[in-house]
ROSE-675986 format. One record per residue: x, y, z of N, C-alpha, C in turn; residue number from 1. Coordinates in nm, 3 decimals, always signed. Atoms other than C-alpha are relative to their C-alpha. Last residue first. Layout:
BEGIN
+---------+---------+---------+---------+---------+---------+---------+---------+---------+-----+
:     n_x :     n_y :     n_z :    ca_x :    ca_y :    ca_z :     c_x :     c_y :     c_z : num :
+---------+---------+---------+---------+---------+---------+---------+---------+---------+-----+
:       X :       Y :       Z :       X :       Y :       Z :       X :       Y :       Z : NUM :
...
+---------+---------+---------+---------+---------+---------+---------+---------+---------+-----+
END
This chain:
BEGIN
+---------+---------+---------+---------+---------+---------+---------+---------+---------+-----+
:     n_x :     n_y :     n_z :    ca_x :    ca_y :    ca_z :     c_x :     c_y :     c_z : num :
+---------+---------+---------+---------+---------+---------+---------+---------+---------+-----+
:  -0.096 :  +0.091 :  -0.064 :  +1.395 :  +0.886 :  -1.868 :  -0.038 :  -0.027 :  +0.144 : 134 :
:  -0.090 :  -0.066 :  -0.093 :  +1.079 :  +1.029 :  -2.018 :  +0.098 :  -0.102 :  +0.057 : 133 :
:  -0.100 :  +0.085 :  -0.061 :  +0.850 :  +0.949 :  -2.305 :  +0.087 :  +0.082 :  +0.092 : 132 :
:  -0.083 :  -0.063 :  -0.101 :  +0.526 :  +1.088 :  -2.445 :  +0.101 :  -0.100 :  +0.052 : 131 :
:  +0.022 :  -0.145 :  -0.002 :  +0.299 :  +1.025 :  -2.746 :  +0.091 :  +0.072 :  +0.100 : 130 :
:  -0.085 :  -0.077 :  -0.090 :  +0.379 :  +0.666 :  -2.850 :  -0.026 :  +0.150 :  -0.013 : 129 :
:  +0.075 :  -0.051 :  -0.114 :  +0.083 :  +0.483 :  -3.009 :  +0.080 :  +0.096 :  +0.088 : 128 :
:  +0.062 :  -0.129 :  +0.035 :  +0.199 :  +0.394 :  -3.361 :  -0.084 :  +0.058 :  +0.113 : 127 :
:  -0.028 :  -0.056 :  +0.132 :  +0.274 :  +0.033 :  -3.259 :  -0.082 :  +0.127 :  -0.027 : 126 :
:  -0.024 :  -0.144 :  -0.012 :  +0.250 :  -0.021 :  -2.882 :  +0.020 :  +0.068 :  -0.135 : 125 :
:  +0.130 :  -0.065 :  +0.007 :  +0.110 :  -0.372 :  -2.838 :  +0.009 :  +0.152 :  +0.003 : 124 :
:  +0.030 :  -0.050 :  -0.135 :  +0.449 :  -0.506 :  -2.724 :  -0.134 :  +0.075 :  +0.002 : 123 :
:  -0.029 :  +0.105 :  -0.098 :  +0.512 :  -0.727 :  -3.029 :  -0.037 :  +0.042 :  +0.142 : 122 :
:  +0.117 :  +0.087 :  +0.000 :  +0.343 :  -0.468 :  -3.254 :  +0.016 :  -0.109 :  +0.106 : 121 :
:  +0.090 :  -0.036 :  -0.109 :  +0.620 :  -0.229 :  -3.146 :  -0.129 :  -0.083 :  +0.001 : 120 :
:  +0.136 :  -0.009 :  +0.053 :  +0.865 :  -0.408 :  -3.377 :  -0.097 :  +0.024 :  +0.115 : 119 :
:  +0.002 :  -0.022 :  +0.145 :  +1.245 :  -0.396 :  -3.342 :  -0.140 :  +0.017 :  -0.059 : 118 :
:  +0.127 :  +0.056 :  +0.050 :  +1.237 :  -0.348 :  -2.962 :  -0.010 :  +0.031 :  -0.149 : 117 :
:  +0.058 :  -0.071 :  +0.114 :  +1.582 :  -0.299 :  -2.806 :  -0.126 :  -0.071 :  -0.049 : 116 :
:  +0.122 :  +0.075 :  +0.031 :  +1.647 :  -0.453 :  -2.465 :  -0.073 :  +0.074 :  -0.112 : 115 :
:  -0.032 :  +0.132 :  +0.058 :  +2.011 :  -0.345 :  -2.418 :  -0.122 :  -0.089 :  -0.020 : 114 :
:  -0.126 :  +0.008 :  +0.073 :  +1.908 :  -0.049 :  -2.196 :  +0.026 :  -0.146 :  -0.042 : 113 :
:  -0.124 :  +0.012 :  -0.075 :  +1.549 :  -0.068 :  -2.082 :  +0.120 :  -0.014 :  -0.093 : 112 :
:  -0.107 :  +0.031 :  +0.096 :  +1.224 :  +0.056 :  -2.233 :  +0.133 :  +0.003 :  +0.074 : 111 :
:  -0.129 :  -0.036 :  -0.057 :  +0.938 :  +0.041 :  -1.981 :  +0.110 :  -0.048 :  -0.095 : 110 :
:  -0.101 :  +0.104 :  +0.021 :  +0.603 :  +0.044 :  -2.160 :  +0.131 :  +0.050 :  +0.058 : 109 :
:  -0.138 :  -0.045 :  -0.013 :  +0.284 :  +0.233 :  -2.088 :  +0.094 :  -0.118 :  -0.021 : 108 :
:  -0.102 :  +0.105 :  +0.001 :  -0.083 :  +0.199 :  -2.179 :  +0.141 :  +0.060 :  +0.005 : 107 :
:  +0.018 :  +0.101 :  +0.103 :  -0.297 :  +0.499 :  -2.087 :  +0.108 :  -0.107 :  +0.008 : 106 :
:  +0.105 :  +0.100 :  -0.026 :  -0.183 :  +0.796 :  -1.885 :  -0.007 :  -0.100 :  -0.116 : 105 :
:  -0.055 :  +0.118 :  -0.067 :  +0.148 :  +0.983 :  -1.900 :  -0.101 :  -0.109 :  +0.028 : 104 :
:  +0.005 :  -0.026 :  -0.145 :  -0.014 :  +1.321 :  -1.978 :  +0.052 :  -0.120 :  +0.080 : 103 :
:  -0.098 :  -0.101 :  -0.038 :  +0.101 :  +1.295 :  -2.342 :  -0.003 :  +0.036 :  +0.148 : 102 :
:  +0.055 :  -0.136 :  -0.005 :  -0.088 :  +0.971 :  -2.390 :  +0.101 :  +0.100 :  +0.054 : 101 :
:  +0.090 :  -0.021 :  +0.113 :  +0.048 :  +0.635 :  -2.506 :  -0.052 :  +0.143 :  -0.005 : 100 :
:  +0.142 :  -0.015 :  -0.033 :  +0.341 :  +0.646 :  -2.267 :  -0.083 :  +0.025 :  -0.125 :  99 :
:  +0.072 :  -0.037 :  +0.122 :  +0.702 :  +0.525 :  -2.290 :  -0.149 :  +0.000 :  +0.032 :  98 :
:  +0.141 :  +0.028 :  -0.015 :  +0.905 :  +0.524 :  -1.966 :  -0.070 :  +0.053 :  -0.125 :  97 :
:  +0.098 :  -0.097 :  +0.049 :  +1.273 :  +0.509 :  -2.049 :  -0.141 :  -0.048 :  +0.024 :  96 :
:  +0.129 :  +0.067 :  +0.003 :  +1.568 :  +0.340 :  -1.878 :  -0.103 :  +0.107 :  -0.034 :  95 :
:  +0.107 :  -0.028 :  -0.093 :  +1.929 :  +0.449 :  -1.921 :  -0.122 :  -0.088 :  -0.015 :  94 :
:  -0.035 :  -0.014 :  -0.141 :  +2.165 :  +0.451 :  -2.217 :  -0.125 :  +0.028 :  +0.083 :  93 :
:  -0.145 :  -0.004 :  -0.013 :  +2.159 :  +0.350 :  -2.585 :  +0.042 :  +0.005 :  +0.148 :  92 :
:  -0.042 :  -0.077 :  -0.117 :  +1.799 :  +0.237 :  -2.595 :  +0.152 :  -0.007 :  +0.009 :  91 :
:  -0.123 :  +0.053 :  -0.058 :  +1.698 :  +0.127 :  -2.945 :  +0.038 :  +0.091 :  +0.117 :  90 :
:  -0.096 :  -0.085 :  -0.070 :  +1.345 :  +0.183 :  -3.070 :  +0.125 :  -0.079 :  +0.039 :  89 :
:  -0.111 :  +0.076 :  -0.058 :  +1.070 :  +0.057 :  -3.301 :  +0.093 :  +0.097 :  +0.073 :  88 :
:  +0.025 :  +0.144 :  +0.011 :  +0.732 :  +0.159 :  -3.451 :  +0.113 :  -0.088 :  +0.052 :  87 :
:  -0.118 :  +0.078 :  -0.035 :  +0.701 :  +0.532 :  -3.378 :  -0.034 :  -0.149 :  -0.001 :  86 :
:  -0.055 :  +0.062 :  +0.121 :  +0.420 :  +0.709 :  -3.568 :  +0.117 :  -0.093 :  +0.031 :  85 :
:  +0.069 :  +0.122 :  +0.046 :  +0.181 :  +0.816 :  -3.291 :  +0.053 :  -0.057 :  -0.131 :  84 :
:  +0.107 :  +0.054 :  -0.084 :  +0.324 :  +1.168 :  -3.251 :  -0.065 :  -0.120 :  -0.068 :  83 :
:  -0.034 :  +0.135 :  -0.047 :  +0.652 :  +1.216 :  -3.443 :  -0.108 :  -0.062 :  +0.089 :  82 :
:  -0.005 :  +0.095 :  +0.112 :  +0.535 :  +1.511 :  -3.656 :  +0.032 :  -0.142 :  +0.043 :  81 :
:  -0.115 :  -0.011 :  +0.089 :  +0.435 :  +1.708 :  -3.350 :  -0.002 :  -0.107 :  -0.106 :  80 :
:  +0.009 :  -0.122 :  +0.079 :  +0.101 :  +1.761 :  -3.175 :  +0.115 :  +0.020 :  -0.096 :  79 :
:  +0.136 :  -0.036 :  +0.042 :  +0.180 :  +1.503 :  -2.912 :  +0.001 :  +0.133 :  -0.073 :  78 :
:  +0.009 :  +0.009 :  +0.146 :  +0.551 :  +1.407 :  -2.907 :  -0.136 :  +0.045 :  -0.052 :  77 :
:  +0.141 :  +0.014 :  +0.036 :  +0.604 :  +1.525 :  -2.549 :  -0.008 :  +0.003 :  -0.152 :  76 :
:  +0.045 :  -0.058 :  +0.127 :  +0.968 :  +1.466 :  -2.460 :  -0.146 :  -0.031 :  -0.025 :  75 :
:  +0.146 :  +0.017 :  +0.009 :  +1.145 :  +1.399 :  -2.130 :  -0.051 :  +0.076 :  -0.122 :  74 :
:  +0.073 :  -0.056 :  -0.114 :  +1.516 :  +1.414 :  -2.207 :  -0.149 :  -0.026 :  -0.018 :  73 :
:  -0.085 :  +0.002 :  -0.119 :  +1.784 :  +1.262 :  -2.434 :  -0.068 :  +0.054 :  +0.126 :  72 :
:  +0.061 :  -0.072 :  -0.111 :  +1.588 :  +1.172 :  -2.748 :  +0.087 :  -0.018 :  +0.124 :  71 :
:  -0.072 :  +0.026 :  -0.125 :  +1.742 :  +1.074 :  -3.083 :  -0.061 :  +0.087 :  +0.109 :  70 :
:  -0.011 :  -0.116 :  -0.088 :  +1.495 :  +1.072 :  -3.372 :  +0.070 :  -0.043 :  +0.128 :  69 :
:  -0.038 :  +0.027 :  -0.138 :  +1.482 :  +0.837 :  -3.669 :  +0.012 :  +0.131 :  +0.078 :  68 :
:  -0.055 :  -0.116 :  -0.070 :  +1.301 :  +0.851 :  -4.003 :  +0.032 :  -0.038 :  +0.145 :  67 :
:  +0.073 :  -0.125 :  +0.013 :  +1.248 :  +0.515 :  -4.165 :  +0.068 :  +0.111 :  +0.076 :  66 :
:  -0.003 :  -0.063 :  +0.132 :  +1.392 :  +0.186 :  -4.044 :  -0.083 :  +0.128 :  +0.000 :  65 :
:  -0.086 :  -0.118 :  -0.009 :  +1.482 :  +0.044 :  -3.704 :  +0.016 :  +0.072 :  -0.134 :  64 :
:  -0.137 :  +0.038 :  +0.036 :  +1.331 :  -0.300 :  -3.781 :  +0.094 :  +0.120 :  -0.011 :  63 :
:  -0.055 :  +0.117 :  -0.066 :  +0.980 :  -0.154 :  -3.769 :  +0.141 :  -0.027 :  -0.052 :  62 :
:  +0.045 :  +0.132 :  +0.048 :  +0.914 :  +0.196 :  -3.901 :  +0.063 :  -0.112 :  +0.081 :  61 :
:  +0.134 :  -0.009 :  +0.058 :  +0.930 :  +0.554 :  -3.767 :  -0.056 :  -0.137 :  -0.037 :  60 :
:  +0.006 :  +0.022 :  +0.144 :  +1.231 :  +0.488 :  -3.546 :  -0.144 :  -0.002 :  -0.048 :  59 :
:  +0.132 :  +0.044 :  +0.046 :  +1.305 :  +0.620 :  -3.197 :  +0.001 :  -0.010 :  -0.151 :  58 :
:  +0.026 :  -0.036 :  +0.139 :  +1.660 :  +0.641 :  -3.063 :  -0.133 :  -0.062 :  -0.041 :  57 :
:  +0.077 :  +0.099 :  +0.073 :  +1.701 :  +0.648 :  -2.685 :  -0.016 :  +0.050 :  -0.143 :  56 :
:  +0.021 :  -0.022 :  +0.144 :  +1.953 :  +0.832 :  -2.469 :  -0.074 :  -0.118 :  -0.060 :  55 :
:  +0.085 :  +0.096 :  +0.071 :  +2.006 :  +0.880 :  -2.095 :  -0.014 :  +0.034 :  -0.149 :  54 :
:  -0.021 :  -0.014 :  +0.144 :  +2.307 :  +1.082 :  -1.967 :  -0.086 :  -0.097 :  -0.082 :  53 :
:  -0.057 :  -0.127 :  +0.043 :  +2.295 :  +0.956 :  -1.609 :  +0.017 :  +0.000 :  -0.151 :  52 :
:  +0.106 :  -0.090 :  +0.043 :  +2.057 :  +0.672 :  -1.528 :  +0.050 :  +0.137 :  -0.043 :  51 :
:  -0.051 :  -0.134 :  -0.030 :  +2.318 :  +0.397 :  -1.510 :  -0.101 :  +0.099 :  -0.058 :  50 :
:  -0.069 :  -0.075 :  +0.104 :  +2.111 :  +0.078 :  -1.529 :  +0.051 :  +0.134 :  +0.053 :  49 :
:  -0.145 :  +0.004 :  -0.024 :  +2.030 :  -0.123 :  -1.216 :  +0.079 :  +0.079 :  -0.103 :  48 :
:  -0.058 :  -0.060 :  +0.120 :  +1.656 :  -0.053 :  -1.192 :  +0.150 :  +0.012 :  +0.026 :  47 :
:  -0.089 :  -0.113 :  -0.021 :  +1.548 :  -0.295 :  -0.919 :  +0.050 :  +0.051 :  -0.134 :  46 :
:  -0.125 :  +0.009 :  +0.075 :  +1.255 :  -0.522 :  -1.003 :  +0.079 :  +0.128 :  +0.021 :  45 :
:  -0.077 :  -0.123 :  -0.002 :  +0.956 :  -0.599 :  -0.784 :  +0.131 :  -0.019 :  -0.075 :  44 :
:  -0.143 :  +0.014 :  +0.025 :  +0.687 :  -0.866 :  -0.818 :  +0.064 :  +0.138 :  -0.006 :  43 :
:  -0.043 :  +0.139 :  -0.015 :  +0.332 :  -0.926 :  -0.695 :  +0.146 :  -0.023 :  -0.033 :  42 :
:  -0.138 :  +0.012 :  +0.047 :  +0.193 :  -0.577 :  -0.635 :  +0.049 :  -0.141 :  +0.030 :  41 :
:  -0.007 :  +0.080 :  +0.122 :  -0.187 :  -0.599 :  -0.602 :  +0.143 :  -0.021 :  -0.051 :  40 :
:  +0.006 :  +0.143 :  -0.032 :  -0.255 :  -0.477 :  -0.246 :  +0.004 :  -0.090 :  -0.124 :  39 :
:  +0.001 :  +0.029 :  -0.142 :  -0.316 :  -0.123 :  -0.378 :  -0.023 :  -0.150 :  +0.024 :  38 :
:  -0.105 :  +0.096 :  -0.035 :  -0.230 :  -0.115 :  -0.750 :  +0.003 :  -0.037 :  +0.149 :  37 :
:  -0.013 :  +0.108 :  +0.099 :  -0.539 :  +0.049 :  -0.903 :  +0.102 :  -0.106 :  +0.040 :  36 :
:  +0.108 :  +0.099 :  -0.007 :  -0.625 :  +0.249 :  -0.590 :  +0.021 :  -0.118 :  -0.093 :  35 :
:  +0.117 :  -0.027 :  +0.083 :  -0.293 :  +0.429 :  -0.570 :  -0.100 :  -0.114 :  +0.006 :  34 :
:  -0.035 :  +0.042 :  +0.135 :  +0.052 :  +0.329 :  -0.444 :  -0.117 :  +0.022 :  -0.096 :  33 :
:  +0.095 :  +0.091 :  +0.063 :  -0.008 :  +0.531 :  -0.129 :  +0.049 :  -0.036 :  -0.140 :  32 :
:  +0.101 :  +0.038 :  -0.099 :  +0.206 :  +0.720 :  +0.122 :  -0.099 :  -0.101 :  -0.055 :  31 :
:  +0.131 :  +0.001 :  +0.065 :  +0.497 :  +0.721 :  -0.125 :  -0.102 :  -0.051 :  +0.102 :  30 :
:  +0.102 :  +0.071 :  -0.076 :  +0.838 :  +0.811 :  +0.018 :  -0.135 :  +0.019 :  -0.067 :  29 :
:  +0.097 :  -0.081 :  -0.073 :  +1.136 :  +0.905 :  -0.196 :  -0.097 :  -0.088 :  +0.076 :  28 :
:  -0.032 :  -0.023 :  -0.140 :  +1.383 :  +0.771 :  -0.451 :  -0.101 :  +0.093 :  +0.065 :  27 :
:  -0.132 :  -0.060 :  -0.013 :  +1.206 :  +0.678 :  -0.775 :  +0.024 :  +0.027 :  +0.148 :  26 :
:  -0.022 :  -0.077 :  -0.122 :  +0.914 :  +0.439 :  -0.781 :  +0.144 :  +0.049 :  +0.004 :  25 :
:  -0.142 :  -0.028 :  -0.020 :  +0.798 :  +0.318 :  -1.121 :  +0.012 :  +0.088 :  +0.123 :  24 :
:  -0.027 :  -0.134 :  -0.050 :  +0.454 :  +0.158 :  -1.131 :  +0.149 :  +0.014 :  +0.018 :  23 :
:  -0.116 :  -0.026 :  -0.084 :  +0.350 :  -0.144 :  -1.332 :  +0.004 :  +0.146 :  +0.043 :  22 :
:  -0.019 :  -0.142 :  -0.026 :  +0.051 :  -0.306 :  -1.497 :  +0.122 :  +0.019 :  +0.089 :  21 :
:  +0.118 :  -0.079 :  -0.033 :  +0.095 :  -0.666 :  -1.600 :  +0.031 :  +0.147 :  +0.017 :  20 :
:  +0.106 :  -0.011 :  +0.101 :  +0.408 :  -0.881 :  -1.590 :  -0.112 :  +0.090 :  +0.051 :  19 :
:  -0.006 :  -0.135 :  +0.058 :  +0.738 :  -0.873 :  -1.398 :  -0.100 :  +0.021 :  -0.114 :  18 :
:  -0.088 :  +0.002 :  +0.117 :  +0.757 :  -1.250 :  -1.335 :  -0.005 :  +0.131 :  -0.078 :  17 :
:  -0.131 :  +0.061 :  -0.016 :  +0.464 :  -1.232 :  -1.093 :  +0.075 :  +0.003 :  -0.133 :  16 :
:  -0.006 :  +0.146 :  +0.002 :  +0.178 :  -0.992 :  -1.160 :  +0.143 :  -0.050 :  +0.023 :  15 :
:  +0.125 :  +0.058 :  -0.047 :  +0.093 :  -0.628 :  -1.078 :  +0.010 :  -0.152 :  +0.014 :  14 :
:  +0.089 :  +0.059 :  +0.100 :  +0.449 :  -0.508 :  -1.120 :  -0.121 :  -0.065 :  +0.067 :  13 :
:  +0.093 :  +0.090 :  -0.067 :  +0.652 :  -0.269 :  -0.902 :  -0.103 :  -0.048 :  -0.102 :  12 :
:  +0.121 :  +0.016 :  +0.078 :  +0.954 :  -0.109 :  -1.070 :  -0.084 :  -0.106 :  +0.070 :  11 :
:  +0.056 :  +0.135 :  +0.007 :  +1.227 :  +0.019 :  -0.841 :  -0.123 :  +0.003 :  -0.088 :  10 :
:  +0.145 :  +0.024 :  +0.013 :  +1.443 :  +0.331 :  -0.862 :  -0.034 :  -0.150 :  -0.003 :   9 :
:  +0.049 :  +0.024 :  +0.136 :  +1.806 :  +0.344 :  -0.735 :  -0.152 :  -0.022 :  -0.002 :   8 :
:  -0.094 :  +0.036 :  +0.107 :  +1.881 :  +0.486 :  -0.390 :  -0.068 :  -0.016 :  -0.135 :   7 :
:  -0.127 :  -0.065 :  -0.025 :  +1.636 :  +0.475 :  -0.099 :  +0.095 :  -0.047 :  -0.109 :   6 :
:  -0.113 :  +0.040 :  +0.084 :  +1.276 :  +0.397 :  -0.186 :  +0.121 :  +0.083 :  +0.039 :   5 :
:  -0.111 :  -0.092 :  -0.028 :  +0.985 :  +0.403 :  +0.061 :  +0.121 :  -0.052 :  -0.079 :   4 :
:  -0.135 :  +0.036 :  +0.042 :  +0.656 :  +0.247 :  -0.050 :  +0.099 :  +0.108 :  +0.045 :   3 :
:  -0.090 :  -0.116 :  -0.003 :  +0.294 :  +0.236 :  +0.061 :  +0.142 :  -0.046 :  -0.027 :   2 :
:  +0.081 :  -0.122 :  +0.000 :  +0.000 :  +0.000 :  +0.000 :  +0.084 :  +0.126 :  +0.000 :   1 :
+---------+---------+---------+---------+---------+---------+---------+---------+---------+-----+
END
């Protein structure tokens, strides 16, 4: 129901084996995990990547093809030419939270270093990305 994090961030998942909905907890104290996840966290994963100098490359098409864009900070794609067109990515450094909606709501995906995704259809995220942040 509540969380206290010291040091590196943690990811709390709804189901075992790091599946289902998730929440990212950065260093700090959280009085509540929210109604949707209260008493539902079944697995935890420590973020071990170096979070300094994050970088991700987004690609318009699957298999890292088409127009590309390098992102190094929180970016709202909504209203721009890259909104809802991304189909693959490569994470060079850090961990990235990808969101369907520009306010961070809706389906989300955690993009981790060395876990590139050549086809967003595999993760149910094709042409849906509107916001991302390290």
